[in-house]
N, C-alpha and C positions, 0 to 999 in steps of 0.2 A: 349405273354400276352399283352393285350391292356392296355392303360393308365387307362381307366375306371375300368378294372379288378384289376389293381394294387392298385388303390385307395380304392376299396372295401376290398381288402385283408388287407391293412394297417389299415383301419378303424375297421375291425373285430378284428385284433390283439389288437389294442388300447382299444377297448371296453372290450375285455377279460381281459386285464391287470387291467382296472378300476374295473371290477366286482370282481376281486380277492381280492381287498382291502388289509387289513392288517391281517395277521394270528395272533391268540392268542399265545403269547410266554410265557411259564411258567417261574416263577422266578428262577428256578434252571437250566435253559437252558445253555448248555455248560459244565456242570459238568461231563457229561458222557465222559470218555477219548476217546471213539471212535468217538464222535460227538462234538468236541469243537466249531464248527461253527453252532450250532443248531439254533440260532436265525435267521441267514441268511438262513439256510436250510429250516426252517419252512415257511418263507416268499416265497421262491422259490417254495416249494412244494405246497403252497396254490395257487400260480399262475398256476402251472401245473395241479392241480386238477380242477380248474375252466375251464381251456382250455379243459381238458378231458370231463368235464360235458357237456359243450356247443358245443363241436366240435367232438372230437375223438370218445367218447362213442356212441353218436347217429349214427355216420357214420358206426362204427363197427357193431352195432346192425342191421342196415339196410343191411349192407353187408352180414351178416350171414343169415338174413331173406330172401333176394331176390336173392342171388347168390347161385346156386346149389352146394352142398357139393363137388362133383367131381371137379368142377372148382376151388373151394377154396383150395382143396387139391393140385391141380396142381400149383396154385400160391404159396402155402407154400413150395412145393417141389422145385420150381424155386428159391426162395430166400434162401432156405436151401442149395441148390447146389452152390450158389454164395459164401458160407462160406467155401467150401471144400478146396480152396487154403490156406485159413487161417488155417484150421485144419491141413492140410499137413505140412505147415511150422512150426507150433507150436508143433506138435507131434515130428517132427525131432529135434527141439530145446530142447525139454525136454528129448530126448533120447528114445522116444517111436517109434522105427523104424518100427515095424509091423503096428502100427496104422497110421503112416505116409504114408506108402505105400498103406494101405487100403483107406485112405482119397484121395490119388492121383488117385487110381483106380476108386473110386466112382465118382470123378469129371469127369474123361475121359469118363466113361461108361454113366453116366447120361446126360452129355452134348452132347453126340452123339446118342446112342441108345435111351436114355430117352428124346430126343427132347428138347435140351437146359435146361434139368433139370425138365421139367414138370412131368415126370414120374420117380419114384425112382426104376429104374430097378436093380441097384446095391443091394438094400436091399433084393430083391427077389433072388439074387445070394449069399445071406448070407454074404454080405459085409456091416456090420453094421456101422452106423455113429459113429465116435469117435471125438466129438467136443472138440476143445481146442482153447483158445484165448491167446493173448499176455499178458493179465493180469495174467492168470494162469501161463504162462511161467515165468514172473517176480517173482511170488510167489515161484515157484520151485527153482528159482535162489537165493532166499533169500532176495529179495527186500521187505522192510517193507510196510505194508498196507497204512499207512498214514491216515489222517482224512477222515471220511465219508463226502460226499458232494452231494448236490442235484443241478443239472444243469438245467437251464430253457430249456424246451422242451424235453431234453434228460433224465431227471429223476435222480434216485439215482446212486451213484458211490462212489469210493474212489480215492485218488490221484493216487495210483498205477493203478487202473482199468482205470482211465482217460487216463493216459499215454499209457496203453495198447490198448485202443480203437482207439487212433490216428494211431497207427501202424496197427491195424486190418483194418481200412478203406483203408489204402494204399495197402493192400493185396487183396482187392475186384477187380474182373475182371472189374466191371463197372467203377471203379476209373480210370482205364487206357483206357477203351473203350470210355468213355465220358469225356475226359480230357480238351477238347477245350470249350471255352465259347459258341460256336455255338451249342454245344451238350446239352445245358441246356433244350432245348425243349424235349429231351428224358429223361434226368437225373431227372428233377423235377417230372414229372408224375410217373416215376419208384420209386422214393423215397417216394412219397405220397402213392402209392400202397403198398410199403413195410411197411409203418407205419400203414396202415389200416389192413394189414395181421397180423402184430404183435399184434395190439390192439385187434383184433378179437380172437386171441389165449389166451389172458389174461382175457377175459370176465368172465370165470369161477372163477377167483380169486376175483372178485368184492365183493362177499358176505362176504368174510373173512375181508376185509377192512371196509365194512359197519357195521359189527357187533363188530368191535374193539372199545374199550373205547377211545383210542388215535390212529387214523389211521396212523398218522405220525410215531409213534413208531413202530406200527405193520409193516409198509412198510420197515422201516429201519432194523428191526431185521430179517425180511424175506429175505431182500436183502443180508445182511451180512452172514446169515446162509447158504443161497444158494451158495454164493461165496466160502465159506469154503468147502461145499459139492462138488463143482465142482473142486476145487484145489486138493482135496484128492480123486478124482474119486469115490465119493460116500461112502468112508470109512474114515471119519475124525477121528483123535485120540480122546480118551475120555477126552477131556478138554473143559472147558467152552469157548464159543465163545468170551465172553467179556475179559477173561484172555488172549486169544491169541492176540486179537487186542490191548489190553492194553499194552502187552509186546512189540509189535512192535512200538507203539507210544512212550513208555518210552525209547526204544533204540534210536529212532530219537532224543528225547530230550537230552539224554546224549551225543550224538554225536555233 
């Protein structure tokens, strides 16, 4: 990256931060036991939404408009395949041995026959994906959720999921393939393509947020509900999400 290019990038990020301004924080911010850092989270969310409005969303729309669907599917398959080592490890850690071996087989088959994952050959062999991450593993092990938090650039999470994400990154093949500083010329474009691919998959969810009275609350509840659904493999117990997260938070307080 040239010096001129670096200056333009820094300037664009700075302008985005200024455009974000200050988010409106309701007077009862922080009263929700799941979201005690709501004031901070709203400010960070406003920055992320502004960045998305001016950068990510337009790029994702152009990507969908101009790149043929078969090519986009291949890119999505490639990035999905990179998560199979993570799926393998976490399935085994949760005692899901069958799913662990299936995830391992998917990675081997799609990385070879599927041309580095561009084609999901394993799916056609009835080897269905069994995604699991370390945040889910920690939940199965009984680790409390902790507060909801919104990170700059990375978006919604919780303390438990943040810890899990760090471990998940270390399980990515690209983490080990591009570990040297000289490999940044490969790693950065790959990460950018991954972000565009992910954002393009989320375009369908935009309407839900736009129609919400409070998009911040809508995003928070959607994220927390989705995590519960993933942790319980689509069959969560008949309890309110708020009760479950509140119980975890109260346990932390008592300890």
